[in-house]
N, C-alpha and C positions, 0 to 999 in steps of 0.2 A: 550649616555643617551637620552631616549625618552622624548617627551614633557609631557607625562603622569607622568613620574617619577618626572620631574622638578616641575610640577604643585602640585604633592603630597608634595614635599619638601617645596614648598612655602607655602601651606596651613598649614602644620604642623607647621613650624616656626612661622607663623603669629599667630596661636592659642597659642603655647607654650611660644614663646619668643617675644611677641609683644613689650614690652618696651625694653630699651637698656642701657647699661652702656657706660660711656664716654670711648673713646679709645684715650688716650693721645699718641702723637707721637712726638719724638724729632728729631732734625736735620734739620727740615724744617718748623716748625710751623710759622704761621704768627701772632700768638697771644702770648702775654706774660702771665705769671701766673695770672695776674689781668684781663685778657680778653682783654687788649689793643692790637689793630692790628698795626703792624709795616710795613711800606711800604718804598720803595726806589724811589718813583716817581721823587724826585728832586736830585737823585744821593747821597743821604745820608739817614741814618735810622731815620725815623720820625713817630710819631703816625698818623694813618689815619685821625683822626679828626683834626689835626693841619695843614694839607696840603691844600692849596687853589687850589685843582685840583680835578675834578670829577674822582674817582678811584673806580674800583671794584676789589676785591681780591679773588682769588681761591687758597686755600691751597693744598699741596700735600695730606693732610689728607682728604680733601674734595673729591679729585679725587678718592682716594681709597674707601671711603664711598659710592660713587655713581657709582662704577665699571666703571669709565671713563678711557679708554686706548688710546683714539684719541683726538688730539686737536680740531677736528671738534665738538666734544660733549660738549666743553666748552661753546658753543653758548647757551646751555640750561640753563646755570647759569648766563649768562650776557646778558640780553635783549638789543637789539640795535646792538649787535655783532653777525655777521653771518659768520661762517667759513665753507667752502665747500672744501673737499679734493677729487678732481675728475680730477687729471692729468692736461691736458691742459685746463680744465674748472674749475680749482681751483679758489676760490675767497675769498676775505676778505671784509666784509661790516662793517662799523662802522659810526654811526651817518648819516646813509643813503647813505654814499658815498662808492662805490664798486671798489675794485682793482681786476684785473684778469691778468694772464700772458700776456705779450705784451702790457700792457697799460703804461709802463714805470716805473718811480720811484714809489715804493709802497705808496698809499695814507695812509695806516696804516702800518708802519713798525712793524715787529715781531722780537724782540731781544731775542737771546739765549745767556745767560751769557754775556750781554751787547754788543753783536754783532748783527747787522741787516742783517741776511742772507736772501737769496731768500725765500719769504713766501711759495712757493711751496715746499720747502724742509724742512720746519719746521712744516707745518700743517699735521703731520703724527702721529706717535705713541707717547704716553706719558708715561713716567716711571721714577721712582726715581726723581720726581719733588719736589722742595722745595716750590715754590710759583710762581703763575701767577698773574700779575697785568694788568688790562685793564685800560689804561690811556686815558682820553677823553679831547680833546682840543688841541691847538698847542703845538708842541714839538720841533720845529726846533731850538730853541736856548738852549735847555736843553741837547739834545743828539746828535746834529750834523746832523742827517738825517732829511730831511724836512718832516713835517707832519702837517696837519691842523685839521683832524678829531681825531687823537689820535694815540696811539702806544700800543703795547702788549709786555710785558716783561715776559720771561720765565727763571726761575732760577733753574738749577739742584741742587740736594743736595750736599752740600760741605762736604769734608772729615772731620771727627771728629778727632782732634789732641790728644785727651785724652783716648778715650775708643774704644775697639774692639766691633764690632756689625754688625747687618745687618738684612735682612728679606727675606722672599720668599712669593710669593703671586700667587695664581692660580685662573682661571676663566673658567667656561665652560657655554656655552649658545646655544640657538637655532641656527639652521643651522651650526652645527659643529664649532661654534665660540669659540675657546679657546685661552687663553692668560696666559703665564707664565712669571713673571718678578721677579727680586730680585736684591739684592746688598749686598756687604760685605765691611766693613770699617775696615782698618788696620792701627793703628798708628805705623809708623816705628821708629820714635824718638819722644817720648811723648812731647807734646806741641810745637814740631818743624816741624816734617814731618809725613804726613799721605797719604794713597792712599784709594781711593774708586772705586770699580769695580761694574758696574751695567750692566744688560742685560735684554732684552725684546724679547720674542718669541711669535708671534701671527699668527693664521691662522683662515680663516673663508670663507664662500661662498660669500665674498665681497659684492657687491651691491644687491645680491639676485634677479637679473634680469636673467631669463632664457629664451633661444631662443626656439621657437616652431619648428624651422628648424635645430637644432643641439642637440647632445647628450653631448656636452662639457659643463661642469659646470663652472659657475663664480668662481673666486678664488681670495683670498687676502692672501698673505704670507709675513710676515715681520720679519726680523732678525736684531736686533739692539744691539750693544755692546758699552760700554762707560767706559773709564778710566779717573779718575780725580786725580790729584796730588796737594796737598796743602803744601807749604813750608813756614814756618813763623820763620825765624831765629831770629828775635827780635820782640818787641812788636809794633814796627813802620814800619816793612817791611813785606809785604805779597806777595807771588807769587802763582798763581793758573793757571794749564793748564788742558784743557779737550780735549780728542780726541774721537769722536764718529764715528762709522762705521755702515752704514745702508744698507741692501739689501732688497728691497721691490718688490714683483711681483704682478702685478695687471692683472687679465684676466677678462675682463668685456664686456658685451653686451650693445648696445644702446637700451634703452626702447623706444617703439613706442605705439601709440594708434590710433584707427581709424577703419574703416570698411573693410580696405583692398581695393585692386584695383577693381574698377567696370568693368575692361577690356575695350577693344576696338574692337567691332565686325568688323569694317572695315579692321582691320589688322590681324584679327583672334586671338586676345589676350584675353583669357578667363578671367572671373572675379576671383578675389582672387588667381591670379597666384603667388602672392608674399606672401600670408599668409592669415590667417582667421581674422575675426572681433575681435578687442582686446580693452579693456578699460585700464585705467591706473591702475585699481585695479588688473588686471591680472599680472602685473609686468613682461611683456613679451617683447621679441625681435623677429625679424624675420630674423636676420643676419644669415649667414651660418657659420661664424667663429667669435670669439670675438676679441677685440683689446688686444694687448699685450704690457705692459709697465713694463720693468724690470729696476728698479732704483739701481744705485750703487753710493750712496752719502756719502762722509766722511766730517765731520766737525771738525775744530780745532779752539779752542779759548785759549787765554792766557790773564790773567788779573794780573797786578802788581800794587801795592799801597805801597807809601813810605811817612810817615809822617816826614817832615823835615822843620826846621825853621819856624814853625807855619803854615804850609801848607801841603796839601796832593798832592802829584804828582802821577798820575795814568796813566797807559797805557793799552789799550785794543786792542788785535789783533784778527782778524778772517780770516780764510781761508777755502774756500769751494772747494772740489774736486768732480767733477762730472764725473765718469767713466761709465756712463750708456751706454749701447749698443743702437742701433737704436730701436725706438718705431715702432710698427706696428698698425697703426690706421685703423680700419675698415671704409671703405669709401662708403659702400652701405647699410645704415641703413634701406632703404625702401625695400630692396631685390628686386631691379629691375632685377638683374641677379641671378636667382635661380640656386643653385648648384655651384656657384663661388663666392668668396669674394674678392673684390678689396681693396687694402691697399695703404695708403700713408705712407712714412717712413721717418720722420724727425730723424736726427742723428747729434751728435756733431762731428766735425772734430778735432781730437787730444783732449787735455785736456783744457777745457775753463778756463780762468783766472777769479778768484773772490776773491779779497783781501781787507780787511779793516784795517785801522789803526785809533787810537784815542789817543791823548795825552791831558791830562787835569790837570790843576793846580788850586786847590781851597784853599781858606783860611779856617783855623780852627777858630771856634768861639772864641772870646776873650772878657772878661768882660769889657775891656776899649775901645772897638771898636764897634760902634753902626751899623756896617754893615759887611757883608761877600761878597765875590766875587769869581768868577771862570772865567777862560779863557780856550779855548781849540781849537784843530784842529782835524777835522774828515775827513777821506779820504776814497773813495771806488773806486777801479780800477777793471773793468771787461772787458772781450774781449776774443780773441782767433782767431782761423782759421775759425770760423763761424759755422752755422748750415746748413745742407744740406737737402732740402726737396725733396724726390724723389716721383713723382707722375705720374703714367701711365695714358694716355688718350686713351680711346678705341674709335677708329674711325669706320665709317660704313664699315662692312665686318668683324669686330673682332669676332662677335658672329653669324656667318652664313650669308647667302645671304641677302642683304638688303631688307626689306619688304617681305621676305619669311620666314625667320627663326623666331621662336617664342621664348619668354622667356623660358629658361630652356632647350631648344633643344641642345644647344651648351654650355658646361660648362667649356671649356678651350679656352681662346682667341687665335686667330691666330696672332702671333707675327708680321706678315707682315702688320697688320692693327692696330698696337699699337704704339702710339707716346709716347716716354718716355721724360718727362720733369724733369729737375733738377734745383732746385733754391737754390742758395747759399746766405745766408744772414749773413754778418759779422756786428755784433753789439758790439760796445764797450761803455764804459762809464768811464770818468775820472771826478770824482765828489770830490770837496773839500769845506769844510765849516770851517770858522774861526768864532768862537762864544764867547760870553762873557756874564756874568750876574752879576748884583749887587743887593743884598738884603739889604735894609736899615730898621732898626728898629726905628720907629717913636714912641717912648714911649715903654711901656711894652707890649701893646696889638695891636699895629698897625704895619703893615709890607707892604713895598712897594718894588716890584721886577721889575727890568727892564733888558731886554735881547736884544742883537743884534747879528745877524749872517750874514756874507757876504758869499754867496754860488757861486761857480763857477762850471758849468756843461758843459762838452764837450761830444757829443755823435756821434762818427764817425760811419757811416753806409755805407755799400756797398752791393748792390743787383745785382747778376748776375744770368741770366736765359738762359739755353740752352735747345734745344729739338733735338731729333734725327729725321731722315727721316722716313716717314711711307707712306703707300698707303691708298687711300680712295676709296672704291668700291661703285658703283651705278648702277642702272638698265639702260640697253641700251634702250633709247627711240627713237632714230633716226638712220636710216641706215648711213653707212659711207659716201655715196654720198651727204647726206643732212648735213654733218658736225659731225656725230656721230662717234663712234669708230667701228672698229679699225682704228687708225691713229697713226702716230709717237708719238703724244702727249697723245692720249687716247687709249691705247692698251686694248685688252680684258684681263679680269681678269683671271690669270692662276689658280686661286683657284675655281672660280664660273662659268667659261666657257664664251662662246660667248654671252650669254644673259647679261653679266655685263662688265662694263668698270671700269677702275681704273685710278686715277690721283695721282701723287706723291706730297706729302706735304714735301718739302725739309727741311733738318735740318737747325736750326736757332740758331744764337747767338745774343741775344737781347743786345741793348746798356746798358752798366752798369748804375745803378742809384747810384750815390755817394753823400753823404751828410756828412758834417763835422760841424754840428751846434754847436755854442758856446753861452753860456748864463751866465749872471751874475746878481745877484739880492741881495737886502738887505732885510732880515727878522727881524721882531721885535716881542717882546712879553712884555706886561706890565700888572702887576697884583698888586692890592691893597686889602689887607685883614685886617679885624679887629675883635678881640675877645671881644664881649660885656660881656662875662663872661667866665669862664673855660668851660662852656658847650655849648656855641654859637659862632660860626665862620661864618662870612659873607665875601664874596670876589667878586671882579669883575675883569674880565680878558679880554684882547684883544690881538690879535696876527695876524700874516700874514704868508703865506706859498707860495712855488713855486715847481713845479715839471714838468719835461719834458716828453713827450710822446715818444714812440718807433715806428718803422715801423710796419705796419700791417702784422705781420708774419702769414704764412699759408693762404695768401689771393692773390694767384698768379695771375698775369695779371691785377691788379688794374691800373686804371689811375695814372700816376706819381704824379699828384697834390693831390692825396688822400693817398699817401703812408704814410706820416709822419704828425701827427697832431701838432698843435701849442702848446706851453707850457701853463700850467695851473697856475693861481695865485688865491689867496684866502685870505679873511680876516675873523677873527672870533671875536665874541662878546659873553661874557658869564657872568651871574650872578649866584652866588650859596650860599647856606647856609648849615652849618653842625651843627647838634645839638646832645647832649648826655644827657640822662636822667637816672633816676633810673631803676633797673631791667634790665640792659643792653639794654635799649631802645635807638636806634640810628636812627635818621631821617636826611637824606642828600638829598638835592634837588638842581637842577640847570636848568636854562633856557639858550638857546643859539641860535645864528644866524650865519651862514656862507654865505658869499657873494663870488661867483665864477665868475671869468673871464676866459672864454675858458675852462670850466670844461671838463675833459676828460671822455667821455661818450661812452659806447660800443653800437654797432649797429649790432647785430648778425641777420642773415637770410635775409639780404637785397640783392636783386638781382642785379648783375652787369655783364657787358660784360668782359669776361676774354680774354685779348689780346693774351695770350699764346695758349689757346685751341680753341679760336674763338667760344666759346660757352657762354651761360648764366650760371653764377655760383652764389653761395650765400656766403655772407661774414661770417667769423667765428668770435668767441668772441674776437679775437685779432684786430678787425677793430674798431678803435676809431676815433671819430670826436669831435669837440669842440662845446659847447653851454654855454652861460651865464646862471647862475642859482643861486637860493637862498635856503638855507636850514634853517628851524626854527623848534625848538623842545624843549623838556624838558626831564629831568631824575629824578627819585625819588627812594630812597632806604630807606627801613624800616627794621630794625632788633631788635629783643627783646628776652629776657628770662623771660616771665611773671611768671613762677613758676620754682621751682627747677626741673632740668632734662629736661625741655621743652624749645626748642629754635625754633623760627619761623622767617621767613624773607620774604620780597617781594621787587621786583625791577620792575620798570616800565621805559620804554623808548619810546619816540615819537620823530620822525624826518621825516619831509616831505620836499622833494625836488621840487621846482617849477621852471619851465622855465621862463626866462626873455624875451623870444621871439627870433626867428632866424630860419634859415633853417637847416634841418637835413636829412640824407639819409633815404629813405623810399621806399616802394613798392607801385607804382601807376599803377594799371592795365590799365589805359587810356593812358599811355606812354610806348609803348613797348621798351625793352632794345635792342639796336643795337650798332654797333661800333661807330655810330654817336651820340648816346645817351647812354653812357656807364653805368650811374647810375641815379637814380632819386632823387630829393630833394623835400621835402614838408615843409611846414611852421609848426614850433612848436609855437603855440600860447602862449602868455604870460599867465602864470598861470598854464600851463599843468604840471600834476604831473609826475616826472621822476623817481620815486622810483622803483627799481627792487625787493625790499623786502617790507614786511609790514611796514608802518610807525609806527604803534602802536604794541609794544611788551611788554610782562610781564612775570615774573616768580614768583611763590610762593613755598617756600620750608619750611620743618620743620623736627625736630628730637625729638623723645620722648625716654627718657632713664630712666630705673629703675634698680638699682642693685638688684640682687637676693641674693647675699652673698658678702663678702668682696672681693672675688676673681673673680666673673664674674657676668654679667647681660645681659639683652636682649635689643633690640632696634628695633624701627620702624621709617622709614624715608620716606619722599615723596618729589616729585618735579613736579610742574605743569608748563609747558611752554605754554604760550598763543601767538598766532600770529594773529593779527587783519587782516582786509581786505587788499589785496595786489593789488595795481594798475598794477603791472607786466609790467612796461615800458620795452620794449625790448623783453619780453617773451609773449606767448599766442598771437602772432601776427595774426590778421585776414587778409583776402584777401584785405580789403580796407585799411590796414595799421594801423588800431586801435588796441587796446589791451583789452583782456578780464580780468576783475577783478575776483579774487578768494576769496571765503568766509573765514571768520575767522575760526580758529580751535585750539584745545588744545591738548597737548600730556602729559600724566600723567605716571610718573615713580615711582615705589614703591620698597622699600628695607626693609628687616627684618632679624634678626639674633641674635647671641649671641657672646659676646666678653669677653676676659679675662681682668684682672686687668691691667690698663695703656696700653690696646691695645696689650698685649703680644701675643694674638692670636684672631682670628675673623673668625667665620663661618656664612655665610649669604646667602641669596637667593635674587634675584631681578627680577623685571619685568619692562622692558622699553617699553614705548608705550603700556600700559596695555590694552587699548580698541582698539589697533590695527588701529588707526586713519590713513587712507591712503589719502593723498593730493597731487595733482599735484603742483609742485614747479616751473616748467618751461615748456614751450611748444614752439617749433619752427616749423613754417609752412615750411616744407622741400620739395624741388622740385627735380625732376629727373635731375641730372647733370652727372650722371655716364655713361648713354647710352641713349641719347634722342631719338634714333631710335625706342626704345620700348616706344611709345608715350602714352600709357595708363596712366591715373592718378594713382598715387601710393596709395591714400587713407589712408595714415598714416601721422602722425606728430611725430617728435621726442620729447619725454618728459622726465622729471625728477620728481621723486616722493619721498615723505618722506619715512624714513626707517620703515619697519614693526616691529611688536611686536617681543621682544626677551626676553626669560625667562632663567634664569641661576642660577648658585651657585658660591660662591666665598670662598676662604679659604686663610687665611694669618697667618703667624707665624713670630714674630720679636724677636730679642734679642740684648742685649747690647745697643749700641748707636743708633740702628735702621738703 
């Protein structure tokens, strides 16, 4: 379908069906018939306004209404939360604190049906979801997994024990983005046993970054299938199991921006040998081939609950199966080697282990007891035979005679001059948390909650690096009589003749790096709340957290003392108020402060001496160091229904991280990187802003609905996502080590259509990023580490930009229990 047709549909629908009818959905609503929002932030069903926690709720209905099929897009509805689904560059940011693969225990755990899986395996497709809750603040004594900034819970739709039903939903948009999802619910034994089957099939042109040097298109293809069984033999016993299989193929190019290489006349290297001048608005790459990431991930959850003797005994189990083949990461984003693409290839050896268990005993409320309590044990074990990183190193001679061959003249490396390095990293984790909470009712309106958790964390790590033998070719500058080649140690090159010599770089087995760090810490959480009336709740909360860091994966040859960072500890302080007024007006606000000791902070793009390749390399996102820091901020939520059929809402988040002073890795042009000076450190002055995302973020959304008849009506919806100025700590790095701030911007999404009674059917159109706002979100000053012999400046930086405009149509049909 062409863009012209989509625009026509959008315009027609906006004119004919601008208002909308409410589309009620069962099976996963977060609101009761009275409009009350129910959450499970404290592991039990409660009204949102009664819980002394800053919470943002996104229902499955909201996801459908805003054509959201990826967890990444939830960020548009929850300011202060940033989710990026980008393979090894995946990240989760909440209250200013960012987690990325390789940084250790997630700072913001993501729970799927009460199980905290690897975030990189949950920030993918969204379908058949009941509810998403963004919980802000300490969670370590409530859910077992430690967290100081918050947690995200995702609940899939549960089987309906009474009624047969289901739905099917389709979506088609710009860049051949199509998504088909659906579910069917079957009660096997009414009120006792039911099965729900769901599936999602999605394809698109992925990142929509296209290479000027390749005809291959970017691609995203996702196939996900889920089966859920609910067994409830009695009113007090419930057993639920879910198995989800996902196959996701990502074929993507690294985006670059810059003038292209200026060339180097002294070596005969022409200007723009690697590509033309490009801006971030071009959404272009210069790579010859894309990266390939083929994920095969299965997730299993089991949840059991039994009410017995005035208590609820619950058990949650999770198992992650990662059968993904080796990833092919394009390693030449600057196109230093035209006509050839270099890859690194990380792969799992065997089937990695990832298992979680949680047992929890909680008391049921009793009118004669002024308190409730719970105790629990949470355990996560992960490990396996390790991850193997295969990375070829191209030595002088690999792409033609040194200082004679030019970029692009030789497009197949001579294996004689290729050193193959293999890095095996075995990372395990044995984490246990023993926790308990007591909630005391001090009168009818005051509540005091205290929680304690004892955490034990053991992180066994083994790093083994081996390299094969290879030759290094170089021009003959001296005759043999003066110590030049040929000689027994410096023979003539058999490839390039008598004018060139070569020396053997022998195979090496580097000493193993072995760590078996063990940590124990006590976490606490204390909360006092008071209801001044049925409409006003005020609360104060303080808590602590602890998390370990992991080795710097994919940073081969780092100095041993920089391989593993120190554990991070933090304390949190928060004041909040929740108010409810007439016409559905809800105003919630909170102010908070987080104090970090040894905050785990990423330092990407820092030059260091690679002891394996004997070259200068750059750190990846998985390179973390520690710095003391403080986060201060606030959150505000406003929601209202000022008139019938009109609902509006606004959410504001501000969180700023400031350094307390210290030394951090940096690029210092006055201190060259050598084996004697493998990496530079610079002062991080007290007060330096460390945010990697905009401190100030806000969303405004609304929906207007008018029924045309009793059976159908139209609707118009909008969502505005505002991102303030971004300090970009770690991004947009200048040559002097400072960072370039980026301006504020806003992205507008519009939706319109018609819907049947109670949401039985829905036909709509949408336009995401209506004004096609293109913004650079990250920029890394990248150096030539693939083949330094081609010494001309590359002229490009690797960048990441916001997603371009997408216009599309949606169609949904539901029946029975939905």
